[in-house]
SEDRENTI-555710 format. One record per atom (N, C-alpha, C): x, y, z. Coordinates in pm, whole numbers, plus 32768, in hexadecimal, padded with zeros to 4 digits. Example, Ala and Ser with C-alpha at 12.3 -4.5 7.8 and 13.67 -1.06 7.14 Angstrom:
BEGIN
85277DC7830C/84CE7E3E830C/85287EB6830C/85057F1F82C4/85577F9682CA/850A80038313/
! end
This chain:
BEGIN
79617DA882D6/79927E038341/79087E5D8371/78FE7E5083FF/789F7EA4843B/78D97F2C844F/78867F9C8439/78C68018842D/7872806984A9/78AB80A48517/786C80F0857A/787A8193854A/780781CB8571/77FC82608556/783282B78578/789982A4860F/78F482CB8627/795982BC8617/798B822F8600/7A2981EC860C/7A3781CC8586/79D381CB850C/79EB81B884A9/7A1780FA84AD/7A8180C08466/7A8680278464/7AA9802584C9/7AD480638523/7B12801F857A/7AA08007861D/7AAC7F9D8681/7A557F9186EC/7A5580108746/7A2380388792/7A2480A7881B/7AB4806E8848/7AA77FF18869/7B167FA888E4/7B8E7FC28892/7BC27FB58818/7C2A7F8B87B5/7C56803E87C5/7BF680A287B7/7BFB8116879C/7C468146881E/7C0781148896/7C2E814A8918/7CE881088930/7CD580BE88F1/7D6D804588FF/7DCA80B688CF/7DBB80E18867/7DFD814287FB/7E1581C68840/7D9781F0889D/7DB2827488CB/7E1B828D8936/7E2D8224896A/7E7E820289B4/7EED81B9899A/7F1C818C8935/7F7A816188F0/800581C288F4/8086818588E6/811081D988FD/80E0822F8876/813F82978863/814E82E787EF/816B82718770/810B82A78721/812A8260868B/811281D08652/80BE818986EB/8083813586C1/7FEE812C8686/7FA5818A86C9/7F238191867B/7F3B81C185E2/7F8B821285B2/7FA582118524/7FB181C184CF/7FFB8150850D/7FFD80C084BA/7F88809184A0/7F0D8081850A/7E9F804D850F/7E3280A284A7/7E41810E84B1/7DE8816A846C/7E15816983B7/7E99815383B6/7EB581518313/7E9480CD82FA/7E7E804A833C/7E617FEF830A/7DBA7FF582A8/7D7A805282D2/7D09809282A9/7CFE8105824E/7D70814D8235/7D6081DD81F3/7E1E81DF8204/7E6281AD8199/7ED281B381A0/7F09824B818F/7EC582938168/7F00832D8170/7F0B836D81DC/7E9783578239/7E77837882B4/7F1383CA82FD/7F11843F8319/7F47848F836D/7FE084A982FD/7FDF84A08289/805584BA821B/8039852081EE/8082858C81C5/80A5861D8188/807386058109/802E865C80D7/8012866E8025/80A686467FFD/80A985D87F9E/80F885D07F48/818385797F87/8147853D800C/81D084D08054/81A6845D800C/823E84357FF1/823E839F7F9C/823583398005/823B82CE7FFD/82058266802D/820D81E47FFC/822881788030/823580F47FE9/81C980B57FB4/81C1809A7F2F/815180557ED8/81707FC87EA2/81427F667E98/81667EFC7E4E/811E7ED87DF9/81527EBD7D86/81137E8A7D04/81347DFB7CD4/80D57DCB7CBA/80E27D277C9E/80A67D2D7C13/81177CD67BDF/81157CB87B42/810D7C3F7B1D/80EC7C077A95/81357B7C7A65/816C7BA179CD/81BC7B4879D0/82317B41794C/824E7AAB793C/81D87A627932/81C779AD7940/8209799D79B3/820879DA7A08/821379CE7AB1/82037A597AF6/81EF7A5B7B62/819E7ABD7BC0/823E7AF27BFE/824B7B837C09/82C57BC77C2F/82877C3D7C7D/82F47C757CC8/82B57CE37D45/830B7D717D16/82D67DD27D23/83287E597D2E/82FB7EB97DA9/835A7EF67DD4/83307F557E42/83507FD07E13/830480297E1F/82FF80B27DDA/82E281367E4A/831381A97E28/82E6820C7EA0/828082747E4B/820E82777E82/81BC82EC7E18/8161831D7EA1/8133839F7E84/80EA83DA7ED4/807183C47EE0/8021838D7E66/7FA483487E78/7F7482EC7E0C/7EFA82C37E0F/7EDF82437D98/7EEB82737D1A/7EDF82F97CF7/7EDF83237C6F/7F6183197C50/7FC3835B7CAD/805E83487C72/808E82A87C69/804F827B7CC1/80A081E87CCC/806281877C43/7FCE81A37C2C/7FC381807B94/7FFB81A77B1E/802882317B2E/806F82687AC3/810582467ABC/8155820F7B39/81D481B57B33/81AE81407B00/814C80F47B25/812F80767B0B/8132808B7A75/80D280CF7A32/80C380CE7994/815B80F9794E/81A781087992/823D81227954/82B280BD7979/82A0807079E5/82E1802E7A27/83187FA779B4/83A57F9A79B9/83C37F27795E/83E77E9B79B0/83E47E407989/83F87D9D79C6/845F7D927A1A/84DE7E0A7A0E/85537E1F7A3B/85497E3F7AC5/84E87E8D7AE5/84C97EBC7B76/84887E537BDC/84597DC37BA1/84307D867BDC/847E7CF27C08/84677CB67C6C/849C7C387CAD/84657BCE7C89/848E7B9A7C17/845E7B137BD7/84BC7AAA7C13/84897A297C0F/849F79BE7C43/851F79877BC8/84CD79AB7B4A/8538799C7AE0/852D7A2F7A73/858E7A3E7A17/85847AA979D1/85467A87791F/84ED7AE778EC/84C77AB9786A/84987B4E7846/84977B7E77CD/84A97C027788/84297BEB774E/83B97BD5778B/83307BE07729/82E07C517789/82877C637742/82297CE5775A/81FC7CD677F3/81EF7D267843/81BF7CFF78D6/81227D5178C5/80C47CE47939/804F7D277953/80537D3479DF/80027DB079D4/800B7E047A77/7F847DA17ABE/7F8A7D677B30/7F0F7D3D7B6C/7EE07D877BBF/7F177DDE7C0A/7F057E207C88/7F4E7E7C7CB3/7F277F097CEA/7F937F6A7D0F/7F527F8B7DA9/7F797F767E1B/7F2F7FA57E9E/7FB27FBE7EF0/7FA37FFD7F57/7FF0801B7FD7/80597FA98004/80AA7FB18015/81057F38805E/80C37F3680DC/80B37ECC8114/805B7E96816B/80CF7EAA81FC/80CB7EE0825F/80FD7EDF82EB/81577F7982F0/81337FAF828F/818780488283/812D80D4826B/
! end
């Protein structure tokens, strides 16, 4: 990704578009690069945890930052996940990241 010294990961053209965009539109684009931008300290937002249990499942949690999301992921049980079928084997966390588009 090209990085502009003034506008960061956004092109100057895209930055100009966001400056002129209706209220709230710029934050959606900025949060694609920095999910915590513009949030209050400790404000919780959606994170997606992907895990396996002889199949892959998804769970949506709310956490203020990656540290808190990882802490929740360490203690989450298999009942919190949306599985295509259910097995009670131990789960293995694959990733913890902000829910895209939020």
